[in-house]
C-alpha positions as CSV (number, residue, x, y, z in Angstrom):
1,M,143.8,125.6,46.9
2,R,143.5,122.5,44.7
3,R,144.1,119.2,46.5
4,H,145.4,116.7,44.0
5,A,143.6,113.4,43.6
6,T,146.9,111.7,44.3
7,E,146.8,112.8,47.9
8,V,145.9,109.7,49.9
9,N,143.2,109.6,52.5
10,E,144.7,107.2,54.9
11,S,141.4,106.5,56.8
12,Y,139.9,105.1,53.6
13,G,143.0,103.8,51.8
14,V,142.4,105.6,48.5
15,P,143.1,109.1,47.1
16,A,141.0,111.8,48.7
17,V,138.2,113.4,46.8
18,R,136.4,116.7,47.6
19,V,132.6,116.6,48.1
20,I,130.8,119.5,46.4
21,G,127.2,120.0,47.3
22,V,124.8,120.5,44.4
23,L,121.8,122.9,44.3
24,D,119.6,123.0,41.2
25,L,117.5,126.1,41.2
26,L,114.2,126.5,39.3
27,Q,111.9,129.4,39.8
28,G,113.5,130.4,43.1
29,Q,113.4,126.9,44.6
30,A,115.9,124.1,45.1
31,V,114.6,121.2,43.0
32,H,115.4,117.5,42.9
33,A,117.1,116.8,39.6
34,R,116.2,113.4,38.1
35,A,117.5,112.2,34.7
36,G,117.6,115.6,33.2
37,A,113.8,115.8,32.8
38,R,113.6,119.4,34.0
39,E,109.9,119.9,33.4
40,R,109.3,117.2,36.1
41,Y,111.7,118.4,38.8
42,A,110.0,118.8,42.2
43,P,111.2,120.9,45.2
44,V,113.8,119.2,47.2
45,A,112.4,117.6,50.4
46,S,114.6,116.8,53.4
47,A,114.8,113.2,54.5
48,D,114.5,114.4,58.1
49,S,112.1,117.4,57.5
50,S,114.9,119.7,58.7
51,F,113.9,122.4,56.1
52,A,110.9,123.3,54.1
53,P,110.7,121.8,50.6
54,G,112.5,123.8,48.0
55,D,114.2,126.1,50.5
56,A,117.6,126.6,48.7
57,L,119.3,128.7,51.4
58,A,118.3,126.1,54.1
59,L,119.6,123.3,52.0
60,A,122.9,125.1,51.5
61,H,123.2,125.7,55.2
62,Q,122.7,122.0,55.8
63,Y,125.5,121.2,53.3
64,V,127.8,123.7,55.1
65,D,126.8,123.4,58.7
66,R,125.9,119.8,59.0
67,F,128.2,118.2,56.4
68,G,131.1,120.7,56.6
69,L,131.2,121.3,52.9
70,T,133.4,124.2,51.7
71,E,132.2,124.2,48.0
72,L,128.8,124.5,46.4
73,Y,127.8,123.9,42.8
74,V,124.7,125.9,41.8
75,A,122.9,125.3,38.6
76,D,120.4,128.1,37.7
77,L,118.1,126.0,35.5
78,D,116.0,129.0,34.4
79,A,119.2,130.7,33.1
80,I,120.4,127.5,31.4
81,M,117.1,126.8,29.6
82,T,116.9,130.5,28.5
83,A,120.4,130.4,27.3
84,S,119.6,127.2,25.3
85,R,116.8,129.1,23.5
86,Q,118.1,132.6,23.3
87,S,121.8,132.7,24.1
88,A,121.1,135.0,27.0
89,Q,121.5,134.7,30.8
90,V,118.7,135.2,33.3
91,F,120.2,134.9,36.8
92,Q,118.3,134.4,40.0
93,D,120.4,137.2,41.3
94,G,119.2,137.5,44.9
95,L,119.2,133.8,45.6
96,V,122.6,133.2,43.9
97,A,124.1,136.2,45.8
98,G,122.7,134.8,49.1
99,L,124.3,131.4,48.4
100,A,127.6,133.1,47.6
101,G,127.3,135.0,50.9
102,L,127.7,131.7,52.9
103,G,131.4,132.0,52.4
104,T,132.0,128.8,50.5
105,A,133.6,128.5,47.1
106,L,130.8,128.7,44.6
107,W,130.7,127.0,41.2
108,L,127.9,128.7,39.2
109,D,126.3,127.2,36.1
110,A,123.9,129.7,34.7
111,G,124.1,129.1,31.0
112,T,127.1,131.3,30.6
113,S,128.1,131.6,27.0
114,S,129.7,135.1,26.7
115,I,132.3,137.3,28.5
116,A,129.4,139.6,29.7
117,G,127.6,136.6,31.3
118,A,130.8,135.4,32.9
119,R,131.5,138.8,34.4
120,Q,127.9,139.0,35.7
121,A,128.4,135.7,37.4
122,L,131.6,136.9,39.1
123,A,129.8,140.0,40.3
124,L,127.3,137.8,42.1
125,G,130.1,136.1,44.0
126,A,130.8,133.0,42.0
127,T,134.4,131.8,42.3
128,S,134.2,129.3,39.3
129,I,132.2,130.1,36.2
130,V,130.8,127.0,34.6
131,V,130.5,127.1,30.8
132,G,128.4,124.1,29.7
133,L,128.6,122.2,26.5
134,E,124.8,122.3,26.5
135,T,124.7,126.0,25.9
136,L,128.2,126.7,24.4
137,P,128.0,128.5,21.0
138,S,131.5,127.5,20.1
139,F,134.9,126.6,21.5
140,D,136.1,130.0,20.3
141,A,133.6,131.5,22.7
142,L,135.0,129.3,25.5
143,E,138.5,130.5,24.6
144,M,137.4,134.2,24.7
145,I,135.8,133.7,28.1
146,C,139.0,132.1,29.5
147,A,141.1,134.9,28.1
148,A,138.9,137.6,29.5
149,I,138.4,136.4,33.1
150,G,141.3,133.9,33.5
151,G,141.1,130.2,32.7
152,E,141.6,129.3,36.4
153,R,138.1,130.7,37.0
154,V,136.5,128.7,34.2
155,A,135.1,125.2,34.4
156,F,134.0,123.5,31.3
157,S,131.0,121.3,31.9
158,L,131.1,118.3,29.7
159,D,127.4,117.6,29.5
160,L,126.5,114.0,28.5
161,R,123.5,111.8,28.2
162,R,124.3,108.2,28.3
163,G,127.8,109.1,27.1
164,V,126.6,111.2,24.2
165,P,127.4,114.9,24.1
166,V,124.4,117.2,24.9
167,T,124.2,120.6,23.2
168,M,121.3,122.8,22.2
169,G,123.2,125.8,21.1
170,A,125.1,126.5,17.8
171,L,127.2,123.4,18.4
172,A,124.2,121.3,17.9
173,N,124.6,121.9,14.2
174,E,128.2,120.6,14.2
175,Q,128.0,116.9,13.6
176,S,131.6,116.6,14.5
177,V,130.9,117.6,18.0
178,L,128.0,115.2,18.5
179,N,130.2,112.4,17.2
180,E,133.3,113.3,19.3
181,P,134.1,111.2,22.4
182,A,134.2,112.8,25.8
183,S,138.0,112.7,25.8
184,R,138.3,114.7,22.6
185,L,135.9,117.4,23.9
186,A,137.8,117.6,27.1
187,A,141.1,118.1,25.2
188,R,139.4,120.9,23.2
189,A,138.3,122.6,26.4
190,A,141.8,122.3,27.8
191,A,143.3,123.8,24.7
192,A,140.8,126.7,25.0
193,G,142.2,127.5,28.4
194,A,139.7,126.1,30.9
195,G,141.2,125.3,34.2
196,H,138.6,122.8,35.4
197,I,136.3,120.2,33.8
198,C,133.1,118.9,35.2
199,V,131.8,115.6,33.7
200,I,128.0,115.2,34.3
201,D,125.8,112.6,32.7
202,L,122.3,114.1,32.9
203,A,120.6,110.8,32.4
204,R,122.1,109.4,35.6
205,V,121.4,112.4,37.8
206,G,119.2,111.5,40.8
207,L,118.7,107.9,39.8
208,E,121.3,106.1,41.9
209,E,122.9,104.4,39.0
210,G,126.4,105.6,39.7
211,P,128.6,107.8,37.6
212,D,129.9,107.0,34.1
213,F,133.3,105.9,35.3
214,G,134.5,105.1,31.8
215,S,134.0,108.5,30.4
216,I,135.5,110.1,33.5
217,A,138.6,108.0,33.2
218,S,139.0,109.0,29.6
219,V,138.6,112.7,30.4
220,R,141.3,112.5,33.1
221,E,143.7,110.9,30.6
222,A,142.9,113.6,27.9
223,A,143.3,116.5,30.3
224,P,145.8,115.5,33.0
225,G,146.6,119.0,34.2
226,L,143.1,120.3,34.9
227,T,141.0,120.0,38.0
228,L,138.4,117.3,37.3
229,V,135.1,116.9,39.1
230,A,132.2,114.6,38.2
231,G,128.7,113.9,39.1
232,G,125.5,112.1,38.1
233,G,124.0,109.3,40.2
234,I,126.6,109.2,43.0
235,R,125.3,106.7,45.6
236,G,127.8,106.5,48.4
237,L,131.3,106.0,49.6
238,E,132.1,103.3,47.1
239,D,131.3,105.6,44.2
240,L,133.5,108.3,45.7
241,R,136.3,105.7,46.1
242,R,136.1,104.8,42.4
243,L,136.0,108.5,41.4
244,A,139.1,109.1,43.3
245,E,140.8,106.1,41.7
246,A,139.8,107.5,38.3
247,G,141.6,110.7,39.1
248,C,138.8,113.0,40.1
249,D,139.6,115.9,42.4
250,G,136.0,116.5,43.4
251,A,132.5,114.8,43.3
252,L,129.3,116.7,42.7
253,V,126.7,115.3,45.2
254,G,123.1,116.3,45.6
255,T,120.5,113.5,46.1
256,A,122.7,111.3,48.3
257,L,123.2,114.3,50.7
258,H,119.7,115.6,51.0
259,Q,118.1,112.2,51.1
260,G,120.4,111.0,54.0
261,R,122.6,108.5,52.2
262,F,125.7,110.3,53.3
263,T,126.5,111.2,56.9
264,P,128.9,113.9,58.0
265,A,131.4,111.1,58.9
266,D,131.2,109.8,55.4
267,V,132.2,113.2,54.0
268,V,135.2,113.3,56.4
269,T,136.2,109.9,55.3
270,A,136.0,110.8,51.6
271,T,137.8,114.1,51.8
272,G,140.4,113.3,54.5
273,F,139.6,116.6,56.2
274,H,139.2,116.2,60.0
275,R,137.3,119.1,61.5
């Protein structure tokens, strides 16, 4: 059930925000995403050596068992890069299904750009299908996916790089899209029927620069009725506080978790859940 960002976490004095653990998968391993330079991503290494580098299932277990997270965001980078080139999905089926088997809510970004791809993701156990601007052929395609599987299952990923829209599909030829502000793209996704929006600035991922709070606030204003999650460079509790104040329902966190900058107590503080 969605927890509205207006729900106040009394222990921190601000609206509560859900923490969603991020796993970026590349060639069967969990990799450390940094600034969107995928060719240089290295296997994730644990700050306390509690799991082998790149072990995605072990990292997911740490998110769930140690931090108490109930949601995971999985980006199948092989599928995303293939979709960018060929408008096709290549899922890491066994690994994705294993992650879905942990019993958490699973947001899956696998370059989905068609109804068939969305249904394949659902069959693997995904609960929310992420349709990214980066690989989206058209907003008509987004509308068709939403109509086919239900907009409440679709999350539009508003992919940015330093605030500029990122797209390598057919939309890359539409200058109007490249020039549109994040708020306008969010409004178009809402009109297409998406139930959720993810704002991710790829240039900030893994670099401890903090999220793009300006773009996030503008998206919340443009799409007030949708679940809003955001990520890219989240450093600690102060960033979570600011995201909550900007109207975010959830925060996508990877580096700060697996490198030990968040503790389980920090997650409880941010979410307001007491286990």
